[in-house]
Backbone as a printed PyTorch tensor [residue, N CA C, xyz], in Angstrom:
tensor([[[ 10.0920, -14.9460, -10.1810],
         [  8.6660, -15.1680, -10.3370],
         [  8.0340, -14.0940, -11.2340]],

        [[  8.2770, -12.8250, -10.8890],
         [  7.7840, -11.7080, -11.7030],
         [  8.9910, -10.9900, -12.2970]],

        [[  8.8560, -10.4570, -13.5080],
         [  9.9790,  -9.7270, -14.1140],
         [ 10.3650,  -8.5010, -13.2790]],

        [[ 11.6510,  -8.2260, -13.2550],
         [ 12.1700,  -7.0780, -12.5190],
         [ 11.5220,  -5.7730, -12.9980]],

        [[ 11.3070,  -5.6620, -14.2980],
         [ 10.6990,  -4.4440, -14.8470],
         [  9.3010,  -4.2320, -14.2660]],

        [[  8.5700,  -5.2840, -14.0930],
         [  7.2160,  -5.1980, -13.5210],
         [  7.2810,  -4.7330, -12.0650]],

        [[  8.2140,  -5.2720, -11.3150],
         [  8.3800,  -4.8540,  -9.9170],
         [  8.7280,  -3.3640,  -9.8660]],

        [[  9.6510,  -2.9330, -10.7200],
         [ 10.0330,  -1.5140, -10.7580],
         [  8.8320,  -0.6500, -11.1390]],

        [[  8.0430,  -1.1120, -12.0990],
         [  6.8170,  -0.4100, -12.4910],
         [  5.9120,  -0.2320, -11.2670]],

        [[  5.6520,  -1.3330, -10.5650],
         [  4.7590,  -1.2720,  -9.4030],
         [  5.2810,  -0.3140,  -8.3330]],

        [[  6.5780,  -0.3380,  -8.1130],
         [  7.1710,   0.5560,  -7.1020],
         [  6.9590,   2.0090,  -7.5080]],

        [[  7.2940,   2.3590,  -8.7310],
         [  7.0820,   3.7470,  -9.1830],
         [  5.5990,   4.1100,  -9.1680]],

        [[  4.7670,   3.2070,  -9.6310],
         [  3.3280,   3.4720,  -9.7310],
         [  2.7330,   3.8090,  -8.3680]],

        [[  3.1990,   3.1360,  -7.3220],
         [  2.5910,   3.2610,  -5.9940],
         [  3.3660,   4.1220,  -5.0090]],

        [[  4.5510,   4.5930,  -5.3850],
         [  5.3280,   5.4090,  -4.4400],
         [  5.5050,   6.8410,  -4.9600]],

        [[  6.3910,   7.0380,  -5.9190],
         [  6.6290,   8.4060,  -6.4030],
         [  5.6430,   8.8210,  -7.4910]],

        [[  4.8110,   7.8780,  -7.9450],
         [  3.7830,   8.1480,  -8.9680],
         [  4.4010,   8.6870, -10.2560]],

        [[  5.5980,   8.1710, -10.5660],
         [  6.2880,   8.5810, -11.7880],
         [  5.7590,   7.7260, -12.9420]],

        [[  4.6070,   8.1190, -13.4530],
         [  3.9440,   7.3610, -14.5090],
         [  4.7350,   7.3710, -15.8100]],

        [[  5.4740,   8.4360, -16.0320],
         [  6.3150,   8.4830, -17.2310],
         [  7.3620,   7.3830, -17.1510]],

        [[  7.9790,   7.2440, -15.9810],
         [  8.9770,   6.1980, -15.7830],
         [  8.3360,   4.8130, -15.8790]],

        [[  7.1350,   4.6720, -15.3570],
         [  6.3970,   3.4070, -15.4810],
         [  6.2800,   3.0190, -16.9490]],

        [[  5.9050,   3.9870, -17.7570],
         [  5.7660,   3.7660, -19.2000],
         [  7.0990,   3.3480, -19.8070]],

        [[  8.1550,   4.0640, -19.4860],
         [  9.4700,   3.7820, -20.0500],
         [  9.9380,   2.3710, -19.6720]],

        [[  9.8020,   2.0200, -18.4050],
         [ 10.2500,   0.7140, -17.9090],
         [  9.5190,  -0.4170, -18.6300]],

        [[  8.1960,  -0.3280, -18.6670],
         [  7.4390,  -1.4330, -19.2570],
         [  7.4900,  -1.4510, -20.7760]],

        [[  7.6600,  -0.3000, -21.3940],
         [  7.7840,  -0.3090, -22.8560],
         [  9.0330,  -1.0770, -23.2640]],

        [[ 10.1150,  -0.8380, -22.5690],
         [ 11.3610,  -1.5560, -22.8530],
         [ 11.1750,  -3.0560, -22.6160]],

        [[ 10.5340,  -3.4030, -21.5110],
         [ 10.2850,  -4.8170, -21.2050],
         [  9.3550,  -5.4460, -22.2440]],

        [[  8.3390,  -4.7190, -22.6480],
         [  7.3750,  -5.1810, -23.6500],
         [  8.0900,  -5.5860, -24.9340]],

        [[  9.0370,  -4.7730, -25.3640],
         [  9.7980,  -5.0700, -26.5800],
         [ 10.6360,  -6.3310, -26.4140]],

        [[ 11.2370,  -6.5030, -25.2340],
         [ 12.0920,  -7.6610, -24.9780],
         [ 11.2860,  -8.9300, -24.7330]],

        [[ 10.0330,  -8.7780, -24.3380],
         [  9.2030,  -9.9180, -23.9460],
         [  8.1970, -10.3180, -25.0290]],

        [[  8.5260, -10.0380, -26.2650],
         [  7.6900, -10.5140, -27.3610],
         [  6.4300,  -9.7150, -27.6030]],

        [[  6.4000,  -8.4660, -27.1740],
         [  5.2740,  -7.5660, -27.4350],
         [  3.9480,  -8.1050, -26.8860]],

        [[  3.9960,  -8.6800, -25.6890],
         [  2.7810,  -9.2110, -25.0610],
         [  1.8470,  -8.0670, -24.6810]],

        [[  0.5890,  -8.2290, -25.0050],
         [ -0.3890,  -7.1580, -24.8080],
         [ -0.6860,  -6.8510, -23.3470]],

        [[ -0.4230,  -7.7900, -22.4500],
         [ -0.6790,  -7.5280, -21.0320],
         [  0.1410,  -6.3270, -20.5480]],

        [[  1.3500,  -6.1820, -21.0890],
         [  2.1880,  -5.0400, -20.6850],
         [  1.5870,  -3.7360, -21.1930]],

        [[  0.9300,  -3.7860, -22.3440],
         [  0.3060,  -2.5910, -22.9080],
         [ -0.8210,  -2.0960, -21.9940]],

        [[ -1.5590,  -3.0130, -21.4010],
         [ -2.6220,  -2.6240, -20.4580],
         [ -2.0260,  -1.7370, -19.3650]],

        [[ -0.9370,  -2.1980, -18.7690],
         [ -0.3200,  -1.4550, -17.6540],
         [  0.3250,  -0.1590, -18.1260]],

        [[  0.9170,  -0.1860, -19.2990],
         [  1.4930,   1.0320, -19.8720],
         [  0.3860,   2.0630, -20.0960]],

        [[ -0.7310,   1.6330, -20.6740],
         [ -1.8260,   2.5640, -20.9600],
         [ -2.4320,   3.1490, -19.6890]],

        [[ -2.5070,   2.3710, -18.6350],
         [ -3.0190,   2.9080, -17.3600],
         [ -2.0940,   4.0180, -16.8640]],

        [[ -0.7890,   3.7630, -16.9020],
         [  0.1700,   4.7730, -16.4520],
         [  0.0960,   6.0260, -17.3170]],

        [[  0.0060,   5.8410, -18.6310],
         [ -0.0570,   6.9870, -19.5460],
         [ -1.3480,   7.7730, -19.3100]],

        [[ -2.4460,   7.0790, -19.1000],
         [ -3.7220,   7.7600, -18.8370],
         [ -3.6270,   8.6200, -17.5780]],

        [[ -3.0360,   8.0670, -16.5330],
         [ -2.9030,   8.8280, -15.2840],
         [ -1.9380,  10.0030, -15.4600]],

        [[ -0.8900,   9.7980, -16.2420],
         [  0.0490,  10.8850, -16.5360],
         [ -0.6850,  12.0350, -17.2290]],

        [[ -1.4800,  11.6980, -18.2370],
         [ -2.2520,  12.7220, -18.9540],
         [ -3.2520,  13.4140, -18.0260]],

        [[ -3.9590,  12.6340, -17.2350],
         [ -4.9830,  13.2180, -16.3770],
         [ -4.3600,  14.1740, -15.3660]],

        [[ -3.2490,  13.7640, -14.7690],
         [ -2.5720,  14.6150, -13.7880],
         [ -2.1190,  15.9260, -14.4260]],

        [[ -1.7860,  15.8970, -15.7160],
         [ -1.3360,  17.0950, -16.4310],
         [ -2.4980,  17.9450, -16.9320]],

        [[ -3.7320,  17.4660, -16.7490],
         [ -4.8890,  18.2240, -17.1950],
         [ -5.3310,  17.8950, -18.6080]],

        [[ -4.7790,  16.8500, -19.1930],
         [ -5.1560,  16.4350, -20.5360],
         [ -6.2580,  15.3720, -20.4150]],

        [[ -7.4620,  15.8280, -20.1700],
         [ -8.5940,  14.9260, -19.9580],
         [ -8.9080,  14.0770, -21.1650]],

        [[ -8.8560,  14.6590, -22.3540],
         [ -9.1770,  13.8980, -23.5740],
         [ -8.1820,  12.7640, -23.7890]],

        [[ -6.9040,  13.0660, -23.6460],
         [ -5.8730,  12.0320, -23.7900],
         [ -6.0150,  10.9670, -22.7220]],

        [[ -6.3060,  11.3850, -21.5140],
         [ -6.4840,  10.4480, -20.4050],
         [ -7.6780,   9.5310, -20.6470]],

        [[ -8.7600,  10.1120, -21.0710],
         [ -9.9790,   9.3490, -21.3200],
         [ -9.7590,   8.3170, -22.4350]],

        [[ -9.1560,   8.7510, -23.5140],
         [ -8.8850,   7.8570, -24.6420],
         [ -7.9860,   6.6900, -24.2060]],

        [[ -6.9390,   6.9940, -23.4670],
         [ -5.9840,   5.9690, -23.0620],
         [ -6.5860,   5.0190, -22.0220]],

        [[ -7.3720,   5.5460, -21.0950],
         [ -7.9790,   4.6980, -20.0660],
         [ -9.0120,   3.7590, -20.6980]],

        [[ -9.7400,   4.2530, -21.6840],
         [-10.7020,   3.3890, -22.3840],
         [ -9.9890,   2.2730, -23.1360]],

        [[ -8.8710,   2.5940, -23.7510],
         [ -8.0880,   1.5680, -24.4470],
         [ -7.5830,   0.5300, -23.4590]],

        [[ -7.1190,   0.9940, -22.3070],
         [ -6.6150,   0.0690, -21.2790],
         [ -7.7200,  -0.8730, -20.8160]],

        [[ -8.9090,  -0.3340, -20.5890],
         [-10.0300,  -1.1590, -20.1460],
         [-10.4160,  -2.1750, -21.2160]],

        [[-10.4570,  -1.7490, -22.4540],
         [-10.8050,  -2.6450, -23.5560],
         [ -9.7980,  -3.7830, -23.6740]],

        [[ -8.5280,  -3.4510, -23.6010],
         [ -7.4880,  -4.4690, -23.7040],
         [ -7.4690,  -5.3710, -22.4740]],

        [[ -7.7400,  -4.8020, -21.3150],
         [ -7.8160,  -5.5980, -20.0850],
         [ -8.8520,  -6.7090, -20.2250]],

        [[ -9.9620,  -6.4020, -20.8390],
         [-11.0220,  -7.3980, -21.0030],
         [-10.5560,  -8.5770, -21.8650]],

        [[ -9.5920,  -8.3340, -22.7300],
         [ -9.0410,  -9.4090, -23.5670],
         [ -7.8650, -10.1250, -22.8910]],

        [[ -7.2550,  -9.4680, -21.9330],
         [ -6.0330,  -9.9840, -21.3000],
         [ -6.2400, -10.3560, -19.8200]],

        [[ -7.4560, -10.6950, -19.4490],
         [ -7.7730, -10.9600, -18.0430],
         [ -6.8720, -12.0260, -17.4110]],

        [[ -6.6980, -13.1390, -18.1040],
         [ -5.8900, -14.2330, -17.5540],
         [ -4.4440, -13.7730, -17.3310]],

        [[ -3.8850, -13.0810, -18.3000],
         [ -2.5050, -12.6060, -18.1920],
         [ -2.3530, -11.5960, -17.0590]],

        [[ -3.3680, -10.7530, -16.8640],
         [ -3.3360,  -9.7780, -15.7620],
         [ -3.3800, -10.5120, -14.4230]],

        [[ -4.2150, -11.5140, -14.3350],
         [ -4.3100, -12.3250, -13.1100],
         [ -2.9720, -12.9950, -12.8160]],

        [[ -2.2940, -13.4680, -13.8630],
         [ -0.9910, -14.1140, -13.6930],
         [  0.0850, -13.1430, -13.2150]],

        [[ -0.1850, -11.8480, -13.3100],
         [  0.7240, -10.8300, -12.7810],
         [  0.3780, -10.4610, -11.3380]],

        [[ -0.5030, -11.2480, -10.7270],
         [ -0.8240, -11.0230,  -9.3210],
         [ -1.8030,  -9.9010,  -9.0760]],

        [[ -2.5380,  -9.5110, -10.1100],
         [ -3.5410,  -8.4540,  -9.9730],
         [ -4.9320,  -9.0630, -10.0650]],

        [[ -5.8700,  -8.4660,  -9.3520],
         [ -7.2680,  -8.8800,  -9.4220],
         [ -7.8810,  -8.1780, -10.6230]],

        [[ -8.0470,  -8.9250, -11.7130],
         [ -8.4880,  -8.3250, -12.9760],
         [ -9.9060,  -7.7810, -12.9030]],

        [[-10.7660,  -8.3880, -12.0900],
         [-12.1430,  -7.9040, -11.9570],
         [-12.1750,  -6.5640, -11.2140]],

        [[-11.4440,  -6.4890, -10.1210],
         [-11.3690,  -5.2220,  -9.3730],
         [-10.7130,  -4.1380, -10.2160]],

        [[ -9.6980,  -4.5230, -10.9750],
         [ -9.0200,  -3.5470, -11.8310],
         [ -9.9830,  -3.0050, -12.8850]],

        [[-10.7750,  -3.8690, -13.4960],
         [-11.7420,  -3.4210, -14.5090],
         [-12.7350,  -2.4340, -13.8970]],

        [[-13.2440,  -2.7470, -12.7150],
         [-14.1840,  -1.8350, -12.0370],
         [-13.5090,  -0.5110, -11.6950]],

        [[-12.2690,  -0.5990, -11.2670],
         [-11.5070,   0.6040, -10.9230],
         [-11.3230,   1.4940, -12.1630]],

        [[-10.9990,   0.8920, -13.2940],
         [-10.8190,   1.6650, -14.5200],
         [-12.1410,   2.2700, -14.9840]],

        [[-13.2190,   1.5240, -14.8580],
         [-14.5430,   2.0610, -15.2100],
         [-14.8680,   3.2850, -14.3650]],

        [[-14.6120,   3.2030, -13.0650],
         [-14.8730,   4.3520, -12.1810],
         [-13.9800,   5.5300, -12.5360]],

        [[-12.7190,   5.2230, -12.8860],
         [-11.8020,   6.3120, -13.2220],
         [-12.1950,   6.9710, -14.5380]],

        [[-12.6820,   6.1870, -15.4700],
         [-13.1780,   6.7500, -16.7360],
         [-14.3170,   7.7300, -16.4460]],

        [[-15.2060,   7.3740, -15.5300],
         [-16.2940,   8.2800, -15.1320],
         [-15.7390,   9.5630, -14.5250]],

        [[-14.7110,   9.4410, -13.6790],
         [-14.0620,  10.6180, -13.0690],
         [-13.5830,  11.5830, -14.1600]],

        [[-12.8800,  11.0170, -15.1190],
         [-12.3170,  11.8480, -16.1890],
         [-13.4430,  12.4800, -17.0020]],

        [[-14.4370,  11.6750, -17.3710],
         [-15.5560,  12.1660, -18.1910],
         [-16.3190,  13.2800, -17.4850]],

        [[-16.3480,  13.2500, -16.1700],
         [-17.0400,  14.2850, -15.3900],
         [-16.1110,  15.4420, -15.0100]],

        [[-14.9460,  15.4870, -15.6420],
         [-13.9540,  16.5500, -15.4120],
         [-13.5090,  16.6550, -13.9550]],

        [[-13.4830,  15.5230, -13.2650],
         [-12.9790,  15.5200, -11.8910],
         [-11.4580,  15.5530, -11.9260]],

        [[-10.8780,  16.0570, -10.8640],
         [ -9.4250,  16.1950, -10.7680],
         [ -8.7410,  14.8300, -10.6950]],

        [[ -7.4870,  14.8220, -11.0640],
         [ -6.6500,  13.6260, -10.9550],
         [ -6.6490,  13.1380,  -9.5110]],

        [[ -6.6070,  11.8310,  -9.3520],
         [ -6.4910,  11.2110,  -8.0370],
         [ -5.6340,   9.9570,  -8.1910]],

        [[ -4.6440,   9.7900,  -7.3250],
         [ -3.7950,   8.6020,  -7.3570],
         [ -4.6310,   7.3640,  -7.0670]],

        [[ -4.2880,   6.2730,  -7.7250],
         [ -4.9710,   5.0020,  -7.4890],
         [ -3.9370,   3.9320,  -7.1550]],

        [[ -4.4070,   2.8410,  -6.5930],
         [ -3.5590,   1.6780,  -6.3490],
         [ -4.0650,   0.5270,  -7.1940]],

        [[ -3.1650,  -0.1580,  -7.8380],
         [ -3.5430,  -1.3370,  -8.5840],
         [ -3.8970,  -2.4360,  -7.5840]],

        [[ -4.9290,  -3.2340,  -7.8720],
         [ -5.3760,  -4.2490,  -6.9100],
         [ -4.4800,  -5.4960,  -6.9170]],

        [[ -3.3720,  -5.4030,  -6.1870],
         [ -2.4560,  -6.5280,  -6.0690],
         [ -3.1070,  -7.5650,  -5.1540]],

        [[ -3.3030,  -8.7640,  -5.6800],
         [ -3.9470,  -9.8130,  -4.8830],
         [ -2.9790, -10.9270,  -4.4880]],

        [[ -1.7810, -10.9350,  -5.0740],
         [ -0.7700, -11.9200,  -4.7060],
         [  0.0000, -11.3770,  -3.4990]],

        [[ -0.1920, -12.0410,  -2.3600],
         [  0.4240, -11.5740,  -1.1160],
         [  1.9440, -11.6080,  -1.1900]],

        [[  2.5010, -12.5750,  -1.9070],
         [  3.9560, -12.6470,  -2.0670],
         [  4.4660, -11.4230,  -2.8190]],

        [[  3.7670, -11.0410,  -3.8660],
         [  4.1310,  -9.8580,  -4.6420],
         [  4.0130,  -8.6040,  -3.7880]],

        [[  2.9400,  -8.5020,  -3.0460],
         [  2.7360,  -7.3390,  -2.1820],
         [  3.8710,  -7.2270,  -1.1530]],

        [[  4.2220,  -8.3370,  -0.5380],
         [  5.2940,  -8.3340,   0.4720],
         [  6.6460,  -8.0000,  -0.1520]],

        [[  6.8890,  -8.5100,  -1.3560],
         [  8.1300,  -8.2140,  -2.0630],
         [  8.2460,  -6.7110,  -2.3290]],

        [[  7.1680,  -6.1320,  -2.8200],
         [  7.1610,  -4.6880,  -3.0960],
         [  7.3200,  -3.8870,  -1.8110]],

        [[  6.6490,  -4.3020,  -0.7630],
         [  6.7360,  -3.5880,   0.5140],
         [  8.1500,  -3.6540,   1.0810]],

        [[  8.8040,  -4.8060,   0.9350],
         [ 10.1790,  -4.9460,   1.4140],
         [ 11.1140,  -3.9870,   0.6670]],

        [[ 10.9240,  -3.8670,  -0.6280],
         [ 11.7350,  -2.9350,  -1.4240],
         [ 11.4700,  -1.5060,  -0.9700]],

        [[ 10.2110,  -1.1820,  -0.7510],
         [  9.8640,   0.1620,  -0.2790],
         [ 10.5120,   0.4440,   1.0770]],

        [[ 10.4380,  -0.5140,   1.9770],
         [ 11.0350,  -0.3440,   3.3080],
         [ 12.5410,  -0.1380,   3.2020]],

        [[ 13.1680,  -0.9290,   2.3490],
         [ 14.6180,  -0.8490,   2.1470],
         [ 15.0280,   0.5190,   1.5970]],

        [[ 14.1940,   1.1020,   0.7550],
         [ 14.5240,   2.3710,   0.0920],
         [ 13.8950,   3.5800,   0.7590]],

        [[ 13.1610,   3.3510,   1.8340],
         [ 12.5100,   4.4600,   2.5250],
         [ 11.3640,   5.0680,   1.7460]],

        [[ 10.6680,   4.2490,   0.9740],
         [  9.5530,   4.7190,   0.1570],
         [  8.2310,   4.3760,   0.8220]],

        [[  7.2150,   5.1820,   0.5540],
         [  5.8830,   4.9450,   1.1140],
         [  4.9380,   4.4430,   0.0250]],

        [[  4.5250,   3.1880,   0.1390],
         [  3.5620,   2.5920,  -0.7900],
         [  2.2110,   3.2620,  -0.5930]],

        [[  1.5770,   3.6630,  -1.6530],
         [  0.2480,   4.2480,  -1.5740],
         [  0.2210,   5.7430,  -1.3320]],

        [[  1.3820,   6.3570,  -1.3060],
         [  1.4730,   7.8080,  -1.1140],
         [  0.8510,   8.5240,  -2.3170]],

        [[  0.0930,   9.5580,  -2.0570],
         [ -0.5360,  10.3330,  -3.1300],
         [  0.5180,  11.0750,  -3.9440]],

        [[  0.1900,  11.3500,  -5.1750],
         [  1.0860,  12.0720,  -6.0670],
         [  1.3710,  13.4750,  -5.5370]],

        [[  2.6260,  13.8980,  -5.6850],
         [  3.0380,  15.2380,  -5.2800],
         [  2.6820,  16.2090,  -6.4080]],

        [[  1.5620,  16.8770,  -6.2600],
         [  1.0680,  17.7680,  -7.3120],
         [  1.8950,  19.0520,  -7.4530]],

        [[  2.8380,  19.2700,  -6.5440],
         [  3.6960,  20.4510,  -6.6580],
         [  5.0060,  20.1350,  -7.3850]],

        [[  5.2280,  18.8810,  -7.7210],
         [  6.4540,  18.4580,  -8.4000],
         [  6.2970,  18.6660,  -9.9080]],

        [[  6.7150,  19.8170, -10.3860],
         [  6.5570,  20.1960, -11.7900],
         [  7.2900,  19.2320, -12.7140]],

        [[  8.4800,  18.7920, -12.3190],
         [  9.2400,  17.8650, -13.1660],
         [  8.4800,  16.5520, -13.3320]],

        [[  7.9270,  16.0380, -12.2600],
         [  7.1760,  14.7850, -12.3080],
         [  5.9510,  14.9150, -13.2120]],

        [[  5.2630,  16.0190, -13.1020],
         [  4.0260,  16.2290, -13.8510],
         [  4.2820,  16.4700, -15.3360]],

        [[  5.3830,  17.1220, -15.6640],
         [  5.6830,  17.4650, -17.0660],
         [  6.9770,  16.8140, -17.5470]],

        [[  7.2610,  15.6260, -17.0700],
         [  8.5400,  14.9610, -17.3280],
         [  8.8460,  14.8040, -18.8150]],

        [[  7.8550,  14.5220, -19.6220],
         [  8.1210,  14.2940, -21.0500],
         [  8.6820,  15.5440, -21.7260]],

        [[  8.4070,  16.7000, -21.1700],
         [  8.9180,  17.9490, -21.7470],
         [ 10.2220,  18.3910, -21.0960]],

        [[ 10.4280,  18.0220, -19.8270],
         [ 11.5270,  18.5760, -19.0520],
         [ 12.7330,  17.6520, -18.8880]],

        [[ 12.6170,  16.3820, -19.2760],
         [ 13.7060,  15.4350, -19.0610],
         [ 14.8810,  15.7250, -19.9860]],

        [[ 16.0480,  15.2480, -19.5890],
         [ 17.2610,  15.3880, -20.3900],
         [ 17.2220,  14.3460, -21.5120]],

        [[ 17.2140,  14.7980, -22.7230],
         [ 17.1510,  13.8870, -23.8730],
         [ 18.4210,  13.9630, -24.7150]],

        [[ 19.4910,  14.5130, -24.1520],
         [ 20.7140,  14.7010, -24.9340],
         [ 21.2710,  13.3750, -25.4540]],

        [[ 21.1620,  12.2910, -24.6860],
         [ 21.6710,  11.0050, -25.1540],
         [ 20.8570,  10.4720, -26.3340]],

        [[ 19.5440,  10.6700, -26.3060],
         [ 18.6760,  10.2250, -27.4030],
         [ 18.9760,  11.0380, -28.6560]],

        [[ 19.1140,  12.3280, -28.4980],
         [ 19.4050,  13.2200, -29.6330],
         [ 20.7590,  12.8780, -30.2340]],

        [[ 21.7620,  12.6290, -29.3930],
         [ 23.0990,  12.2730, -29.8810],
         [ 23.0670,  10.9520, -30.6440]],

        [[ 22.3320,   9.9810, -30.1460],
         [ 22.2240,   8.6850, -30.8260],
         [ 21.5540,   8.8390, -32.1880]],

        [[ 20.5310,   9.6730, -32.2590],
         [ 19.8540,   9.9110, -33.5420],
         [ 20.7890,  10.5860, -34.5360]],

        [[ 21.5770,  11.5400, -34.0520],
         [ 22.5260,  12.2310, -34.9240],
         [ 23.5790,  11.2650, -35.4550]],

        [[ 24.0580,  10.3790, -34.5920],
         [ 25.0460,   9.3780, -35.0200],
         [ 24.4640,   8.4710, -36.0980]],

        [[ 23.2370,   8.0400, -35.8940],
         [ 22.5740,   7.1570, -36.8630],
         [ 22.4030,   7.8910, -38.1970]],

        [[ 22.0130,   9.1520, -38.1130],
         [ 21.8110,   9.9650, -39.3220],
         [ 23.1360,  10.1200, -40.0780]],

        [[ 24.2250,  10.3920, -39.3330],
         [ 25.5410,  10.5520, -39.9630],
         [ 25.9980,   9.2620, -40.6240]],

        [[ 25.7430,   8.1260, -39.9600],
         [ 26.1860,   6.8460, -40.5220],
         [ 25.4410,   6.5220, -41.8150]],

        [[ 24.2130,   6.9830, -41.9420],
         [ 23.4440,   6.7610, -43.1700],
         [ 23.9190,   7.6730, -44.2990]],

        [[ 24.4740,   8.8220, -43.9250],
         [ 24.9470,   9.7780, -44.9240],
         [ 26.2940,   9.3990, -45.5060]],

        [[ 27.0770,   8.5860, -44.8190],
         [ 28.3840,   8.2020, -45.3000],
         [ 28.2580,   7.3050, -46.5260]],

        [[ 29.0410,   7.5820, -47.5560],
         [ 28.9880,   6.7330, -48.7550],
         [ 29.5700,   5.3490, -48.4380]],

        [[ 29.0300,   4.3370, -49.0860],
         [ 29.5600,   2.9690, -48.8970],
         [ 30.9480,   2.8950, -49.4870]],

        [[ 31.8290,   2.2470, -48.7680],
         [ 33.2150,   2.1540, -49.2420],
         [ 33.5400,   0.7670, -49.6980]]])
């Protein structure tokens, strides 16, 4: 019914609050799913929260405004993902005010209105011992600064291989 990547996004978004992982999961899905803009809305929300939690208010504000603007164009698609698009728009508006007023980061829950989706996510959480709706662990330095601290050796190695293959003369 819903793509696996979306379910994984929702689980991370509402349990460990790994917004960086949310971005990674949906960006990959977005590319495979024809670059549908509805995925960008959710990616931008995660990125905005990632920035805000790290203290980057300007980046958070810019990204949250983009998410709200795109949400207004993608309302039907958001609804088809089992989210209440009207509540989500109001939630983003309130969060934009939080950021603009230099208020601290606060975890949010996306307004899931499809009971089947909610139960599916809850079952996964129960199976994995995860708590849906748990606040972000502000003492987890890796989670907060993941883009700087993650292991990127595989990405770097792949880039080096690509660079070497371009340098080889055609035979």
